[in-house]
Phi, psi and omega in degrees: 000131177264128177274136177285176181271016183266121178206166170237152173258123188232158172246129180205164172262127181238161173283123183295341177286345180282351182280120183283331181174193178266124175287129178253113185270047176218109186293351182264000186283338182090165181105175179301143181260158170245169185286349178273113174057021184056026172300159179239178178213154178241144184292336179284147176262317185208146174241012186295329179298326178279321183273331183225071184295326176294319175300312185294320178297318180291321179294319177297317179297318178298318180292321177297325183276321187227007180079185180278117184289324189231146179293151169277170183240118180229161172250125174260108185239162177307330179282347180139191186258125181231139183271147168237336176210135178113025183300321180295322179289325178292312181300315181291325179294317177301311180302326182279351179081018178287142177253010180206132176222152180285144180215141166269124190239120167279096193264101177268355184255342184085001182299332188248022182301339180270354182274166184298134178282135175264127183235176175293339182272333184243359188303322183300329187290349179273357185241139165278324178244099187295126178291157178292323185236132170213118181230146170260122184238185185295330185244009177145171178276151181217146177211162182197142177274344178067030177296319178258325184294338180250027186296336178266000182234201178299132181276138176262105186288343189301333182289348179237016181299333180295347175288342187069217180271004177296146175231071187292155185301327182284345185302309180292330179287312185276337176226072188292343179281348176278125183254000000 
């Protein structure tokens, strides 16, 4: 099935277990494809717990204490719901037993038509820690904190604001580019 370019960007609380996997927005990557742009998807949502156990443990503790602070980013397509950003939050929320997490949804199915519309005027209001990048594009909205993508450039601390003033021992080990 080919998905048309018609979508709305919505905010809703979703069950993290409804996410089938990670959407790969590169048709050459391999894996099962979706009808939108021949993009593919992978069944894993996050590998952060294996690569960054301190980060994952701290995130799970934060989620247990105050819930998920910032929405994950998903695409709702005829083939299912796919994550593009927020895999660590999804994995930690599942580990904590949450049945609902905040999400920015690129809704190609109309499933979330009753949910609040996300616009260029209100997108920041959905975040406790506002990301460095948020763009509305041809195929959906996208955001990122640039924790790892900007490791050779200016670091964006907003992605770790939930740590507060703590400087845990694992921070330098798991994120060595942060000074």
